[in-house]
C-alpha positions as CSV (number, residue, x, y, z in Angstrom):
1,M,8.2,-81.7,-30.3
2,R,7.9,-85.1,-28.4
3,E,5.6,-86.5,-31.1
4,K,8.1,-85.2,-34.0
5,Y,10.9,-87.0,-32.0
6,S,8.8,-90.2,-31.8
7,K,7.9,-90.3,-35.3
8,R,11.5,-89.6,-36.4
9,L,12.5,-92.4,-34.0
10,D,10.0,-94.9,-35.7
11,E,11.1,-93.9,-39.2
12,I,15.1,-94.5,-38.2
13,R,13.9,-98.0,-36.7
14,E,12.1,-99.0,-39.8
15,K,14.8,-98.0,-41.9
16,W,17.3,-100.0,-39.9
17,Y,14.9,-103.0,-40.1
18,D,14.4,-102.8,-43.6
19,Y,18.2,-102.6,-44.1
20,T,18.8,-105.5,-41.8
21,M,16.4,-107.8,-43.5
22,A,17.7,-106.9,-47.1
23,N,21.2,-108.0,-45.7
24,D,20.1,-111.2,-44.2
25,I,18.4,-111.9,-47.6
26,E,21.3,-111.2,-49.5
27,I,23.6,-113.2,-47.3
28,N,21.1,-116.1,-47.6
29,E,20.9,-115.9,-51.1
30,K,25.0,-116.0,-51.6
31,I,25.1,-119.1,-49.2
32,A,22.4,-120.8,-51.0
33,K,24.0,-120.3,-54.4
34,N,27.5,-121.4,-53.1
35,L,25.8,-124.6,-51.3
36,I,24.2,-125.6,-54.4
37,F,27.4,-125.1,-56.6
38,Y,29.7,-127.0,-54.2
39,R,27.2,-129.9,-53.5
40,K,26.7,-130.5,-57.2
41,L,30.3,-130.2,-57.6
42,A,31.0,-132.9,-55.2
43,G,28.2,-135.0,-57.1
44,M,26.2,-135.1,-53.8
45,T,22.2,-134.9,-53.5
46,Q,20.8,-133.1,-50.7
47,A,20.2,-136.2,-48.9
48,E,23.8,-137.4,-49.0
49,L,25.0,-134.1,-47.8
50,A,22.5,-133.8,-45.0
51,E,23.6,-137.4,-43.8
52,K,27.2,-136.2,-43.7
53,I,26.6,-133.3,-41.7
54,S,24.0,-135.0,-39.5
55,Y,21.1,-133.1,-40.6
56,S,17.7,-133.7,-42.5
57,D,17.6,-133.1,-46.1
58,K,14.7,-130.8,-45.5
59,S,17.2,-128.6,-43.7
60,V,19.4,-128.7,-46.6
61,S,16.6,-127.9,-48.9
62,K,15.6,-124.8,-46.9
63,W,19.5,-123.5,-46.9
64,E,19.5,-124.0,-50.5
65,S,16.2,-122.2,-51.2
66,G,17.4,-119.2,-49.3
67,N,15.0,-119.4,-46.4
68,G,17.6,-120.3,-43.7
69,V,21.3,-120.6,-43.3
70,P,23.3,-123.1,-41.2
71,D,25.2,-122.1,-38.1
72,V,28.8,-121.1,-38.3
73,Y,29.9,-124.6,-37.0
74,T,27.9,-126.2,-39.6
75,L,29.1,-124.1,-42.2
76,M,32.8,-125.1,-41.4
77,Q,31.8,-128.7,-41.6
78,I,30.2,-128.2,-45.1
79,A,33.5,-126.0,-46.1
80,E,35.8,-128.8,-44.8
81,L,33.7,-131.4,-46.6
82,F,33.7,-129.7,-50.1
83,G,37.4,-128.8,-49.6
84,V,36.7,-124.9,-49.7
85,T,37.4,-122.0,-47.1
86,L,34.4,-120.5,-45.2
87,N,34.8,-117.5,-46.9
88,D,34.3,-119.3,-50.4
89,L,30.7,-120.3,-49.0
90,V,29.5,-116.7,-48.0
91,K,31.2,-114.6,-50.5
92,S,29.3,-113.1,-53.6
93,G,30.4,-113.4,-57.3
94,E,31.1,-116.7,-59.1
95,P,32.1,-119.7,-56.8
96,V,35.9,-120.9,-57.1
97,R,36.5,-124.5,-57.7
98,P,38.3,-126.2,-55.0
99,K,41.9,-127.4,-55.6
100,S,41.9,-131.0,-54.7
101,K,44.8,-132.0,-52.6
102,E,43.6,-135.5,-52.5
103,H,44.7,-136.0,-56.4
104,G,48.2,-135.1,-55.5
105,L,48.5,-137.5,-52.8
106,H,46.9,-140.5,-54.9
107,A,49.1,-139.6,-57.6
108,L,52.3,-140.1,-55.2
109,I,50.7,-143.2,-54.0
110,L,50.4,-144.7,-57.5
111,L,53.8,-143.8,-58.5
112,L,55.4,-145.0,-55.4
113,S,53.5,-148.5,-55.6
114,S,54.4,-148.8,-59.4
115,G,58.0,-147.9,-58.5
116,I,58.4,-150.7,-56.0
117,L,56.8,-153.3,-58.3
118,W,59.1,-152.4,-61.1
119,L,62.1,-152.4,-58.7
120,A,60.8,-156.0,-57.5
121,A,60.7,-157.1,-61.2
122,T,64.5,-155.5,-61.8
123,L,65.7,-157.2,-58.8
124,F,63.9,-160.8,-60.0
125,Y,65.6,-160.2,-63.5
126,V,69.1,-159.5,-62.1
127,S,69.1,-162.3,-59.5
128,M,68.0,-164.7,-62.1
129,Q,70.7,-163.6,-64.7
130,I,73.4,-164.1,-62.2
131,F,72.1,-167.0,-59.9
132,G,69.4,-168.9,-62.0
133,P,69.7,-171.2,-65.0
134,E,69.6,-169.7,-68.4
135,G,66.2,-168.6,-69.5
136,D,64.0,-165.7,-71.0
137,W,64.0,-163.8,-67.8
138,W,63.5,-160.7,-69.7
139,L,59.8,-161.6,-69.5
140,A,59.7,-160.5,-65.9
141,F,59.6,-156.9,-67.1
142,L,56.6,-157.9,-69.3
143,Y,54.7,-159.7,-66.8
144,A,55.4,-156.4,-64.5
145,V,53.0,-154.5,-67.0
146,P,49.7,-156.5,-66.3
147,L,50.7,-156.7,-62.6
148,N,51.3,-153.0,-62.5
149,A,47.8,-152.6,-64.2
150,I,46.2,-154.8,-61.6
151,L,47.6,-152.6,-58.8
152,L,46.4,-149.4,-60.3
153,L,43.3,-151.0,-60.8
154,V,42.7,-151.7,-57.1
155,F,43.6,-148.1,-56.4
156,A,41.2,-146.6,-59.2
157,C,38.4,-148.8,-57.8
158,I,38.8,-147.5,-54.2
159,W,39.1,-143.7,-55.1
160,K,36.5,-144.0,-58.0
161,Y,38.7,-143.0,-60.9
162,R,36.4,-144.3,-63.8
163,T,38.8,-143.4,-66.5
164,L,42.1,-145.1,-65.0
165,N,39.4,-148.1,-64.3
166,F,38.7,-148.4,-67.9
167,I,42.5,-148.0,-69.1
168,C,43.7,-150.6,-66.6
169,V,41.3,-153.2,-67.5
170,S,42.3,-152.8,-71.3
171,V,45.9,-152.9,-70.4
172,I,45.4,-156.1,-68.5
173,I,43.4,-157.7,-71.1
174,W,46.1,-157.2,-74.1
175,T,49.3,-157.5,-72.0
176,S,48.1,-160.7,-70.2
177,L,47.5,-162.1,-73.9
178,L,50.9,-160.7,-75.0
179,C,52.6,-162.5,-72.1
180,I,50.9,-165.5,-72.5
181,Y,51.9,-165.4,-76.3
182,L,55.4,-164.7,-75.7
183,T,55.8,-167.1,-72.8
184,V,54.4,-170.0,-74.8
185,K,56.4,-169.1,-78.1
186,C,59.7,-168.8,-75.9
187,V,58.9,-172.6,-74.7
188,S,58.1,-173.8,-78.0
189,I,61.2,-172.6,-79.8
190,R,63.1,-174.2,-76.9
191,L,61.3,-177.4,-77.3
192,G,61.4,-177.0,-81.2
193,N,57.6,-177.1,-81.4
194,S,55.7,-175.0,-83.9
195,Y,53.9,-172.0,-82.8
196,A,52.2,-170.8,-86.1
197,G,48.5,-170.4,-85.1
198,L,49.5,-169.0,-81.9
199,W,48.5,-165.4,-82.7
200,L,45.0,-166.2,-82.9
201,M,44.8,-166.1,-79.0
202,F,44.6,-162.4,-79.5
203,L,41.2,-162.8,-80.9
204,L,40.2,-163.3,-77.4
205,G,41.2,-159.7,-76.7
206,T,38.3,-158.6,-78.9
207,P,35.2,-159.6,-77.1
208,L,36.7,-158.9,-73.7
209,Q,37.4,-155.2,-74.6
210,I,33.8,-154.9,-76.1
211,L,32.5,-156.2,-72.7
212,D,34.7,-153.7,-71.0
213,V,33.5,-150.8,-73.1
214,L,29.8,-152.0,-72.6
215,W,30.4,-152.0,-68.9
216,V,31.6,-148.6,-69.1
217,F,28.9,-147.3,-71.1
218,F,25.9,-148.9,-69.1
219,R,27.5,-148.1,-65.7
220,S,27.6,-144.4,-67.0
221,L,24.0,-144.6,-68.3
222,F,22.9,-145.9,-64.9
223,R,24.5,-143.1,-62.9
224,K,23.1,-140.5,-65.2
225,K,19.5,-142.0,-64.4
226,K,20.1,-142.1,-60.8
227,K,21.6,-138.6,-60.5
228,R,18.5,-137.2,-62.6
229,K,16.1,-139.2,-60.3
230,A,17.8,-137.5,-57.2
231,E,17.6,-134.0,-58.8
232,L,13.6,-134.5,-59.5
233,E,13.3,-135.8,-56.0
234,E,15.1,-132.8,-54.8
235,F,13.0,-130.4,-57.0
236,S,9.7,-132.0,-55.8
237,K,10.9,-131.3,-52.2
238,E,11.6,-127.6,-53.0
């Protein structure tokens, strides 16, 4: 009888061990899948993620291969870094793309900054119309366009908004030329000078725009090569 119960107990222990191991493997695979998804979504390499959470890239590689999991505190750090919840990192099914709160804040900052600049342009125009000499003060609104684009370009460079960066540079090129053209034209009209060939200055915008397009193209190509190299290095480590 004792041998029978002992054998039965061993069977229960073996089943429990198998069940626990299967659960651990399943959890490891879930976390590994979610870590890979959110890391790549954030555009990070394993080394970059490891640096941000003060771990080695070998540890990140081990987690993503399902051979281990980070502790709860580290999982919370990673979740905060990727802008997701702890549940998003451990749940099964398709990972959910995080809704970035930063984009909304950035949009608000851009709108407020632009609003302040246009308010300043309006105040300047009104002041000169009332207190200043007669002149083409409406040009203040035209000059506000490239100035606004420069302001947005600064934020685009800080936040790495590449599309906005390209748009701002293009706007700066053409509106700056337009500002110069209209200013010289207005001055020429007042002085009675000819401005017949002045439109030729817009030809300067063409090579500048081409240079901007080439810069965007080669920068994008360089980024893709760098990303591919990082992925190959990760693959070789795994």
